[in-house]
C-alpha positions, 0 to 999 in steps of 0.5 A, spaced: 439 605 964 432 608 964 431 612 958 424 616 958 422 617 951 416 621 952 421 627 954 419 632 950 424 636 945 422 643 945 424 644 937 421 641 931 424 640 924 422 645 919 420 650 924 423 657 925 425 660 932 429 667 934 435 666 938 441 668 941 448 665 940 450 664 946 457 660 946 461 657 940 462 649 939 469 646 939 467 645 931 466 652 930 458 652 930 454 657 934 450 654 940 443 657 941 439 654 947 431 654 947 428 652 953 435 649 955 436 645 949 442 645 945 441 647 938 447 648 933 448 653 928 454 654 923 456 661 920 454 665 927 458 668 932 457 669 940 452 675 941 448 674 934 441 675 934 438 670 928 432 667 925 434 659 925 430 654 921 431 647 925 434 642 920 435 636 924 433 634 931 436 629 935 435 627 943 440 631 946 441 637 941 438 639 934 442 642 928 439 649 925 441 654 919 440 661 919 434 664 915 436 669 910 
């Protein structure tokens, strides 16, 4: 299977972004999307408009926390 590692991920660890929570994952985390890229944000609800800090970036998704 061909994989192109040069595809850029639109988020960076340690950076903050303003997002709207669009969905809830099976595990209960909120899901935001930045340029279509999925970011999981715990302790949020659908419709929340929050500022997040990206904690960990993986090839297909990222994890973030809400900035207080």
